[in-house]
N, C-alpha and C positions, 0 to 999 in steps of 0.2 A: 577231803577223803578223811574218813574216819577210822580209829582202831576199835573194834568190838572182840573182847576175850569172852570164851565159853568155856566154863567148866564143871564138870559134874563126874560121878563116879557110880558105878553099880558094885554093893558089896554083899556077899553073903555071908552070914555069920556063922564062922567056922569055915568058910570057903573062900574064893577066890574074890578079889577086888579087880575090876576094870576099870581103869580112867578113861575119862573120855574129856576131849578138849581140843580147842581150836581156836585159832586169832582169825578173825575176819578184815577185811581192808574194804568194804564197801563204800559205793559212794555217799550215801546219806542213810537215814534210816527214820523211822515212824514211831510213834508211842500214842495209844489211845487208852484211855480209863473209861470203860461202860457200865452203867448202874443200872442193874436189871431188876425191874420187880417179879416178884412171885407168878405172874401170870404167864402161864405156859403157851399163850396162843401169840403174844406180840413177839415180833422180829426185829432185830436191830441191823442196820447195815452198817458196816465198819469199812471205809476206804483206804487201801494199803498203800497205792500208788499213784502218782500222777500220770497224766497220758500216757508215759513212756518208762520202762525201766522192768527188771526183774527182780522178783522177790526170792533172794539167797539164804534167809532165815526167817523163822517165823517162830515167835515165842509167845505162849498164851498162860495166861494164870486165870483160875476161877477164885474169888473169895468170896467167904462167906462170913464177912466179920460180926453180923448181929444175930445170926442163926441159934436156935438153940442146940445145946449138947446132943450130939448123934446127927443133926440134920446134914443134909447132902446138898454139896454146892456143886449143880451140875448142869450142863448146856450142850444145846446141838449146835455145832459150828457147819456151816456149809461153804467151801470155797466157789467163789464166782468168777469169772470172766465174761464181761458184757454181758449177752444174753445166755451164756452156759453156766451150768451150776455143776458141781463136782458131788461124791457122794456125801451125803452128810456123816459127821463123825461125832461120835459122843464123848464129851469130855468130861472129867469128874475130878481133875486134876492138873498138875502142870503139864503142858506139850510143849516138847522143842523141837523143831527141825532144822537143821542147820546143812540141808543140802538141796542146792536149787534143783538138782534131777528129782528130788522125791518130790518138791513143793510142785514142779512141772506135771508130776503124773496126779495130781490131786485135782487138776480141772484141765481142760484143754486149754493150752497155752499158760498155763501156769496163774495162780490166784492175784486178782487186781482187788480183790473186796472180800471181806467175810459177813456172812449172813449169821448173828449169833440168838439162840432162843434158850432162855432159861427154863429147864426142866426141871429142876431140883425142889420147887414149891416153897423156896425161899427166898427172898433178896438177896441177890450176887451183884458184885463187881466184877467184870471182866477186864483184865489187862492185856492190851496186844501189843508185841513190840517185833518191827521188821526190818531186817537188813535188806537195802537195796542196790541193784546195780543199774547204771544208767547207761543209756548207750552213747 
C-alpha cells in the first residue's frame, strides 16, 4: 500500500482561504509523461489501470516548457472505459480530482484510460498521475 498526500488551498486576496487536503492509501499508482507536438489532429492514448481496479485520484498537469511568452498550453482530455467515452474536457492548467465518485461520473464505469489531444498550437508535455484501488 502507498501513502499519497494531497495539499492545496484556494485563497482570495483580502478574502478567505480554504485549505484543501487529504491523505490517500491506495493500493497502487501510475505515472505517465507524454510529449505532444503542436498538431491538434493527433490523439494519444494513456492507460490508467491494469485489467482490474478503480481510479480514486487523477492529477494532470500540462506544461509548455519551450513555448513563446504568452502561448497557451492546452489540451482536450477524453476519459475512456473500453468502448465507452466520456465527455471531452478542455484543460489549460492543472487538474486534480481526488474523489472516486466524481471520477466514476466522467465515463460509465470510471476512467480506465485517457485520450489526450493538444489544442494549444504549441508543443506540450502532459504529466498524468493516478491512484488506484485494486479489488
